[in-house]
N, C-alpha and C positions, 0 to 999 in steps of 0.2 A: 309180555313174557309170562309163561306159566311156571309155577314152582310146585314141586312135591314137598309138602311140609313134613319135616321129620321131627315130631315132638317125642319127648321121652316118656311115651305111654307104657313102656315096659314096667314103669313104676306101678301101674295099675295092677299088674300081676301080684306084686309084692303086697299091695294094700289089701288084697282079697283076704290074706291071712289075718291081717290086723282087723279087718271088719268082721270076720267070722268070730274073732275073739271077743269083740265088743258088742256084737249083735246089731240089729237094726235100731234106728231111732226109736225111742220108747214112746213117743207121742204118735197117735194115729194121724193119717194124712189130713183128715178133715178137722183136726182139733183146733185149727185157726178160726173156725167159724165164730165162736163166742169168746175167743181169747182177747183180753184187753191189754195185758202187760206184754207188749211185743218185745221189749228189751229185758224181760225177766225182772229180776230184783233191781236192776238199774233204772227201770222206767220211772218217769215223772208224770205228774198230772198237770198239764198246762195246755191252754188253747189260745194264748195271746201271741203277739208278735215276737215275744222272747221265748217261745216254746222250744226252740232248738238250742238254747244257750245254757241249759242247766247241766250241772255236774250229775254224774250217776248218783241216784238217791242213796246208794249203800256205801258211799265213800266215808272213810273215817275223817276226823277233823284235820289231821296232819296232811292227808291226801287232798282235801279240799283246798288247803293253802297252796299246795303245788299247782292244783287246777287253776286257781285265781292268778298266779304268776303267769302260767301259760296263756291264760285268757288275755291278760294285759299285753303280752307280746304278740298275740294274734290280732288284737283289735287296733292298737295304737299305730299311727303311721311312723315309718322309718324316715330318717332325714338324710340329706346329702352331707358327705364328709367334707371338711371337718366340722363337727358340731360340739356344743357343750355336753349334749347327752351322748357320751362316748359309746355307751353300749347299744345305742339305737341309731347309729349313723352308718353310712356306707351304701345307701340305696343307689341303684343305677350302676354305671352311667346310662345303660339302656334298660328300660323296664316297661311293664304293662301297668302296674299299680304300685303304690307305696305301702299298702297294708293288706293283710290277708282278708279282712272283712270287706274290702271293696269288691272282691269277687264273690266271696261266700257271705252274702248279705244276711246279717243276723244269724250266721252259721247255716244259712239255707242255700237254696239253689240260686244260680245266677240267671241271666237272661241275654238274649241276643238283641242287637240294636233293632229298634222298631221300624227303621227305614234307613235309607242311605245318608240321611242327615244326622242320625243319632250316633252317639259314641259307643264304642265296644267296651264299656266299663267293666263288665264281668264275664268277658269272653276272650279267649286267646285263639291264635291260629297256629297249628302245628305245620311244619314244613318237612317234607321228605321226598325222596326220589327212589326209584327202583335200583337194585344193584345193576352194575354195568358190565360185570365180567364174572367168570366162574369163582374166582377167589372171593368176591364180595357176596356172591350168593351162598357160598359155603359158610361164611362168617354169619350171615343172617340165619340160615337154617340150623347152625349149631348154637344159636342163642348168644353168641359173642358180640353181636351187634344188634341194637334195637331197631335201627333203620339207618339210612344214609341221608345226610342233610344237605342243604343248599350251601354251596361254597362261600357265598357272600353274606347270607343271613342266618346260617345255622339251622337248628331244628325248631325254632319258635320265633315268630315275628314279634318284635317289641315296637309298639306304636307310640311310646313316650320316651323321653330322654331328659337327662339333666341339662341345665344351661351349658352351652358351648359344645354340645354333642347333638348331631342330627338324629332324630328318630328314624327308624328303619323305613316306615311307610304308614299310610293311613288304611284303615279297614273299612270297606263299604259293603253294605248288603242291601239288596233289593229283593222283593218277594213277587212271585207270580202266583195268582190264585188258582186253585184246582178244586173242583167239586166232586164230592163222593156221595153216592146215593145208597141209602138203606133199602131193604126189600120192600118196605111199606111206602116208599117214595120220599121219605124225609131226606133232605140233603144237608151236608155240612161243607163249609168252605175251608180247605187246607191252604197253607202257604208254603210254597217251595222257594228256599233261599237261593240266591245267586250272589256269591261273594267275589269281590275284586279287591286288589291291593293297588293303591294309587300312590303317587309321589314317592316312588322307591328312590331312596337317597344313596344307595350304595351300588348302583348298577342294576341291570335286569336280573330277574330270577333265572336260575338254570333252566335250560330247555326242557328238562325232564322233571322239574320240581313240581310236586303236588302240594296242595294245601288243604287243610281240614280245620273248620272252626269247632271249638269245644267251649261250652259253658261250664261254669263251676257246679259241682255236685253239692248236695247237702252234707253236712259234717256229722250228723247224728249216727250213733251206733257203730262207728268205724272200728273202735277197739274190740267190740264183740265179733265183728266179721274177721278181724285179724286173729282172733282166738278160736276160730273154727279149725279143727284139724285138717290137714291136707288130705288125709285118707277119706274123711267124710265128704269133702268137696269132690274128690276124684271118683267117688262111687257113682256120682251122677253123670260123669263123662261118658260119652258114647260117640267118639269122633267118626266112627264108620257107620253110625246108625244101625247097629247090629240087630236091634229089635224092630226096625222098619216102621218106627212111629213118626218119622219125619223130623225128629228132634235129635240133633247130634250132641252138642255141648262139647266144647273143647277147652282144655286148660292152656293158658299161655305160660311159658317158661321164660323168665326174664333174668337180667343180670342183677345180683345182689352186690352192690358196689362195695360194702363194707367187708364181705367175705370173699369177693371175686369169684363167686360160684353162681350157678343157675338156681333159681328159686321159683316157686309157684307165684305167678302174678295175681294180685288180689285187688289192686286199686287203680283208679283211673278208667276212662271210657273203654280202653282196650286191655284192661288188666295188665298194664305195662309197668307197674311198680309193685315190688314184693312186700313192702312194709310201710307203715305210716311214717316212720322216721325218714325213710328214703323219699317217700312222696313229699313230705314237708321240705326236706332239704332241696329237692328238685324244684319245688315251687318257689322257694326263696331265690334260688339261682335264676331260673328262667323267667319268673314273673317280676322279680324285684331287683335282680342283679346283686344278690347278696351271697357271699361265699360261706361255705361250711367245710368241715373235714371231709364230707362225702363228695362235695363238688367245690373244690378249692379255686377254680379258675373263673374269672369274670366271663360273662357271656358275650364276649367281643370276638369278631372274626378278624383275620389279619388285615383285611381291607379297611376296617373301621378304626382308623389311626387315632382319632380323637377319643374314642372309647378306650382303647388300649392304654393311652397315656393319661387317663383321668385319675384323680386322686382316689385312693382306696380308703375304706373305713376300718382297716385293720389297726387294732390297738396295740400298745406296748405289751409284749408278753404273749400275744396271740399270733397266729398265722392266717386266721381267717376272720371274717367280719361277724359271724355268729359262732361263738365257741360252743363246745359240746354241752356245757352246763345249760346254756339257753336253749339249745336244741332239745335237751332232755325235757325241759318244762313244756315246750311246744308239743313234743311227742306225747307227753302225759295228758295234756289238754285235748288233743285230738282223739286219744284213746278213750276218754271218759265223758264225752258229750253224750247226754242221755237221750233216749228215744221216748217221745210222748206216748202216753197211753191212748188207746183207741176210744172213740166215742160211739154211742148208740149201738152197742154191739147186740143188744136184744131187740132192736127195732125190727119189725117184720119186713120192711123194705130192704134193710141192710142184709138180713138173713136170706131173703130171696136173691139179692145181688151176689152173695157168696155162692149160692147154687149156680148162678149163671156164670160166675168166674170159673167154677169147676167144669161147667158144661162146655165152655169155650177151650178148656184145657190150658188155661193161662198158667196154672201151677206146674206145668211140665217144665217151664223155665224159671218161673217165679216161685221156687220152692218155699213153702211157708216155714218149715221147721228145721232148726239145728240145735245142737247142744254144744256149748263151748267147752273147751278143755280146762283142765285144772292146772293153773300156773301160780306158783307161790309168789312171784313178783307182781301178779295182777289179781289180787284176791277178789276185787269187786267184779271182775269180768269172768271169773271162773265158775264152771259148773252151772251155767245159766241156760234155761230153756228160752230160746229166742225165736221170733217169727219175722225174719227180714224180708221174705218173699224175693229171694234171689238164689241162684245156684252158684254164683261167682264164676261162671264159665262163659266162654265166647260162643256166640251163635251167629250164623249168617242171617242177616236181617233184610237181604234183598238189595237189588240194584239202586232203589230210590234212596236208601240210606247210605250208600257207599261213600267213602272218603273222596271218591273221584267224580262226583256228580256236580261239582261247582260250575263246570263249563257246559253242562247239559249233555255231555256225550255219554255213550254207553260205557260202563265200567267193567273191566275183567274181574272175575270173582277172586282169582288167586293172587293178584298183585298185593304183596305184603306191605303193610304200612306200620306195624309196630311189633317187633319180635315175630312171633308166629301168627299174629292176628292179620288176617287178609283185610282188604279195603272194605269188605262187606260185613265183617265180623265185629261184634260189640259185646262187652260184658253185660250180662243181665243186671240192670240197676235194681237196687233194693226199693221196695215199695213202701216200707214203713215210713210214716210221716208225710206221705204224699198228699193226704187230705188237708194238711196244715201248711202246705208249701206257699200258697198264695196269701195266707194270713201272715206268715213270717216275712215274705217279700211279695208285695202286690204285683210285681212284674215277673215273678218266677215263671220259668218256662221249662219245657220237657224235651227229651231226646238230646243227643250229643250237641247239636247245633242250635237248640232252642227254637226250632221251627214250630213246634207244637205248643199252643197256648193253654191247652187243657190236657188232662190224662186221656180223654176220649180221642182227641186229635192224635195223640201219640199212638194209640191203639191202631188208628186208621192208617198210619204210616207203616205198620208192620208188614214185611214181606218175607221172602225166604222161609226160614223156619217158623216165623210168626204168621205166615200167610193164612194157615188153616184157622188159627184162633181169630184173626181179623174177619175171615169170611163168616164164622159163626156169629160174631158180634153184629155184622151187617144184617143178620136175620132177626135181630131183636126188635120187638115192637116198641112203641113209644114208652109204655109203662115199664118194659123190661130194661130199656136203656136207662131210665130213671133209677131203677133198682140197682143195676150194674154200677152206675156212677155213685149211688149212695154207699155201696160197699166200698168202692175205691176211696171215697172221701171219708170213710170211717177209719182208714188205716193211719 
C-alpha cells in the first residue's frame, strides 16, 4: 500500500520569518575542521571507557548533585515487586532489561548479537503493521497514531520476563556476508542480518506484522540536541528536494503525550520521540515494564493473562512505579551527559580526512554546526556552539536499510513504520563521539540494527539519499581511506 504523507510543512513558511530575524548560523560551514570542543562549554576531556559518562563540565555544584542522583537511577538494576527497596521495584512482568545501562553500555552504543547463539542484550525489536483501512490511514497521516501494533505482542517484543510469566519470544540473528569493492580493487566484507523470532509464547504474530531490530544509541549530548530550536532544524528540511541535490530531509511530527499535541520528533532512530523525558518514560515502559505518568499502563496485551495479573511496584501514595520526581532526575541526567573533546584535530591526516568528508558531501546530512537556544531552566545547555554532525531529519537510506528487509524481500518505500517515517527513512545520527564508541564499549556497533562493525562499514551500507556519498567514498585510494577514517575517529 502506498501513502501520500501529509507532514505539517506549512510550519516552514512561518519559520522563514524567524530565520530572517536571527540570520544564518554565525559559524562558517567548514569551521568544524579544527574544532575540538564539539559540545561547546559542556565538553569534557576524556578518552577512556568512562568518556561518555561525565556531567557537562559547566554544571554548578547543585546541578551535579541532581546529575549523580539521575546517574544512580540510570545505572542500578530495578527489582521485582515487592522488594525492600520500594523506590526501585516493579520491573516487568515483561521486559528486555532491568537497567538502562544494560542497553546503553557505559552510556554508549549497544550492539547486535554476534550470531544466532548470542543474546540480544542491548537490542530490542519494534513490531508494527500497516494500516488496514481508511480510518487507520487517516490517523497515521494526522500524526495521531505512531504506528499500529501486533494484537498479541504490542509494539515491542520483550524477550525476558519475571518468574511465573512467559517471555514473549527469543530473538535470533544470522548474518550473510556480502563483499563490496573499492575502485582500486580493495574489498570489504559486510554482514547482512536476518532476524527471526522463535518460541513465540502468545500465539503467532499477525499476518501483516513487521519487525525491526534497534540497538541503543549513545547518550552523550542529547540535552544539547533537545535545545536546538525547531526553526533551525526545519531550515534544513527539503522534503520535495526543491534544490535537486538528491538530499530531501524530512521532519517527523509525533505525539507529545504530556500535552496531547503534535511536536517535532527529535530522538530515536526514526525521530519518534519529541523529548528526552518522553523518550526515557517510553524506555522505562517498553524495555523494563515500569510505569510513569506518561505511560501508566503495564506493557501487557489482553492475551497475556499472567502479565496482566502480576504484582505491581506502585507504592503507597503513588499511581505509577516511577513517580515524577524520579523521572525528573533521569531526565536531567540524560540532558547533561557531556560530549568528549575531539582528538588530533591538527594532525595532517585528520585534516585531509575532513576534506574528503566534505568532498563526499557527508555534511549535507551530517550538519556540523548548530547553536543552542537560551533557556533559563537549562543554563549549562544554553547559547552553546555545538558540532553534532546531524540535521535531526529523516532521510531515505535505501532498500538495504529498510525496516522490511528481514525476510530478504523487496521493501516498498512508502510503507510507514513510525509516524511520518517510512520504512526506508532514518534520522541522521549524530557523529560526535563516534571515534570513542569502541573504547566505551568494545562491542559497539553502528546503524539501527548494529550490522556495521565499523563506521566505514556503516558508510558502505548507505543507499537512497546517501548513495552518492557512498559512491564517492568507493573511489578513495588506500591512503585516502585511512585519512577519511582518521577524521571520523577524531570526532
